[in-house]
C-alpha positions as CSV (number, residue, x, y, z in Angstrom):
1,M,193.7,-41.7,-50.7
2,S,195.0,-39.2,-48.2
3,G,193.2,-38.4,-44.9
4,K,191.9,-35.0,-46.3
5,S,190.5,-36.4,-49.5
6,S,188.8,-39.3,-47.7
7,S,187.2,-37.1,-45.2
8,K,186.0,-34.8,-48.0
9,A,184.5,-37.8,-49.8
10,I,182.7,-38.9,-46.6
11,T,181.4,-35.4,-46.1
12,I,180.0,-35.3,-49.6
13,V,178.5,-38.7,-49.3
14,G,176.9,-37.6,-46.0
15,I,175.4,-34.4,-47.5
16,L,174.1,-36.4,-50.4
17,A,172.4,-38.9,-48.1
18,V,170.8,-36.2,-46.1
19,F,169.6,-34.5,-49.4
20,I,168.1,-37.8,-50.7
21,I,166.4,-38.5,-47.3
22,L,164.9,-35.0,-47.1
23,S,163.8,-35.2,-50.7
24,G,162.1,-38.5,-50.2
25,A,160.4,-37.2,-47.0
26,I,159.2,-34.1,-48.8
27,L,157.8,-36.3,-51.7
28,L,156.1,-38.6,-49.1
29,V,154.5,-35.6,-47.4
30,V,153.4,-34.1,-50.8
31,S,152.0,-37.4,-51.9
32,L,150.0,-37.9,-48.6
33,I,148.6,-34.3,-48.9
34,N,147.4,-35.0,-52.4
35,L,146.0,-38.3,-51.5
36,F,144.1,-36.9,-48.5
37,S,142.9,-33.7,-50.2
38,S,141.3,-36.0,-52.9
39,L,139.4,-37.9,-50.4
40,Q,135.9,-37.1,-49.2
41,K,135.7,-35.4,-45.9
42,E,134.0,-38.4,-44.2
43,V,136.7,-40.7,-45.3
44,F,139.4,-38.3,-44.2
45,A,137.8,-37.8,-40.8
46,A,137.6,-41.6,-40.4
47,I,141.3,-42.0,-41.3
48,V,142.3,-39.3,-38.9
49,A,140.2,-40.8,-36.1
50,A,141.6,-44.3,-36.7
51,T,145.2,-42.9,-36.8
52,G,144.6,-41.0,-33.6
53,T,143.2,-44.0,-31.9
54,I,146.1,-46.2,-32.9
55,L,148.7,-43.5,-32.0
56,V,147.0,-43.0,-28.5
57,S,147.0,-46.8,-27.8
58,V,150.6,-47.1,-28.9
59,F,151.7,-44.2,-26.7
60,S,149.7,-45.5,-23.8
61,V,151.3,-48.9,-24.0
62,I,154.9,-47.4,-24.3
63,F,154.1,-44.9,-21.3
64,T,152.7,-47.8,-19.2
65,K,155.8,-49.9,-19.9
66,Y,158.0,-47.0,-19.1
67,L,156.3,-46.5,-15.7
68,E,156.4,-50.2,-14.8
69,R,160.1,-50.3,-15.6
70,K,160.7,-47.2,-13.5
71,R,158.7,-48.7,-10.6
72,S,160.6,-52.0,-10.9
73,I,164.0,-50.2,-10.7
74,E,162.9,-48.1,-7.7
75,Q,161.8,-51.3,-5.9
76,E,165.1,-53.0,-6.6
77,L,167.0,-50.0,-5.3
78,R,164.7,-49.9,-2.3
79,D,165.4,-53.6,-1.7
80,K,169.1,-52.9,-1.5
81,K,168.9,-49.7,0.5
82,I,166.6,-50.8,3.3
83,P,169.0,-53.5,4.7
84,M,171.8,-51.0,4.5
85,Y,169.9,-48.3,6.4
86,E,168.6,-50.8,9.0
87,S,172.2,-51.8,9.8
88,F,173.0,-48.1,9.9
89,V,170.3,-47.5,12.6
90,E,171.3,-50.7,14.5
91,F,174.9,-49.5,14.6
92,W,173.9,-46.2,16.2
93,F,171.6,-47.9,18.6
94,D,174.5,-50.2,19.5
95,I,176.7,-47.2,20.2
96,L,174.0,-45.7,22.4
97,Y,172.9,-48.8,24.3
98,K,175.7,-51.4,24.3
99,K,177.5,-50.2,27.4
100,K,174.2,-50.0,29.3
101,I,173.2,-53.5,28.3
102,T,176.5,-55.4,28.2
103,G,178.8,-53.2,30.2
104,E,181.2,-52.8,27.4
105,A,181.3,-49.9,25.0
106,M,181.7,-50.5,21.2
107,T,185.4,-50.6,20.3
108,E,187.1,-48.2,17.9
109,K,187.7,-51.1,15.5
110,E,184.1,-52.0,15.4
111,M,183.2,-48.4,14.6
112,L,185.8,-48.1,11.9
113,D,184.7,-51.5,10.4
114,F,181.1,-50.2,10.3
115,Y,182.1,-46.9,8.8
116,K,184.1,-48.6,6.0
117,E,181.4,-51.1,5.2
118,F,178.6,-48.5,5.3
119,T,180.5,-46.0,3.2
120,Q,181.2,-48.6,0.6
121,K,177.5,-49.6,0.4
122,I,176.2,-45.9,0.4
123,L,178.5,-45.1,-2.4
124,V,176.7,-47.6,-4.7
125,W,173.1,-47.5,-3.4
126,G,172.7,-44.2,-1.5
127,S,170.7,-41.3,-3.0
128,D,172.5,-38.0,-3.6
129,G,171.0,-36.5,-0.6
130,V,172.0,-39.3,1.8
131,I,175.5,-39.3,0.5
132,K,175.9,-35.5,0.9
133,K,174.5,-35.7,4.5
134,W,176.6,-38.7,5.4
135,S,179.8,-37.0,4.0
136,Q,179.1,-33.8,6.0
137,Y,178.3,-35.7,9.2
138,R,181.3,-38.1,8.9
139,S,183.8,-35.4,8.2
140,K,182.6,-33.5,11.3
141,T,182.8,-36.6,13.5
142,V,186.1,-38.0,12.5
143,N,188.4,-36.0,14.6
144,I,186.1,-34.5,17.4
145,E,186.8,-34.8,21.1
146,H,183.6,-36.0,22.9
147,K,183.1,-33.5,25.7
148,G,179.4,-34.2,26.2
149,L,176.5,-33.5,24.1
150,D,177.2,-31.6,20.9
151,R,173.8,-30.1,20.1
152,E,174.8,-29.1,16.4
153,L,176.1,-32.6,15.6
154,L,173.0,-34.1,17.1
155,F,170.7,-32.2,14.9
156,E,172.9,-32.9,11.8
157,F,172.6,-36.5,12.6
158,E,168.8,-36.1,12.7
159,E,168.9,-34.4,9.3
160,L,170.8,-37.5,8.0
161,L,168.1,-39.8,9.5
162,L,165.4,-37.7,7.8
163,E,167.3,-38.0,4.5
164,I,167.5,-41.7,4.9
165,R,163.8,-41.9,5.6
166,K,163.2,-39.8,2.5
167,D,165.4,-42.1,0.4
168,T,163.3,-45.0,1.4
169,G,160.0,-43.4,0.5
170,H,158.8,-41.6,3.5
171,K,157.4,-38.0,3.2
172,N,158.5,-36.7,6.6
173,K,155.8,-34.0,6.5
174,S,154.7,-34.2,10.1
175,I,158.1,-34.7,11.6
176,N,159.6,-31.6,13.4
177,K,163.1,-30.9,14.6
178,G,163.9,-33.2,17.5
179,D,161.2,-35.7,16.8
180,L,163.5,-38.5,15.6
181,L,166.1,-37.7,18.2
182,G,163.4,-37.8,20.9
183,L,163.0,-41.5,20.2
184,F,166.3,-42.3,21.9
185,I,167.3,-39.0,23.6
186,N,164.9,-38.4,26.5
187,D,165.8,-34.6,27.1
188,I,166.1,-33.6,23.5
189,K,163.4,-31.0,23.8
190,E,165.6,-29.0,26.2
191,H,168.2,-28.6,23.5
192,L,165.8,-27.2,20.9
């Protein structure tokens, strides 16, 4: 058989199969209608009630299993994200306080190693929002010259922190601009 004739045969068989299935479904519906119309109203009502109860029970079990599975997946993701985000916050606190505590600033190699490792992890485990905020923040910080406090960059960093909190389940409803930065920058209110 050539390619055209075999595809025509498959199409014809498919159309016949659909026709047979539809005919069978129509016959089944007609038979059920005839069966139910010949029943007494009380029997019909009892059958409908029993069918409804069964369907509600089945759908309840299916929906409950769906919600359990969804919660389980969310918990597994959260278990992966939290250590990653904790290391992120620890890294930034090291940048801020390491020189004050040890007398030595963080080296460029340490920073690059962290950026590499965190970016790999966030690629797999980070939410869309965190990835977007991290990408924006990272691209702005890669080639900047530090000439003191960059107000815009600080508040973008805070937006990243808020997105991380959101990704771990926090609502951030009562947190205003500068509240997170105020945890480690004493005079942040002067920059609002």
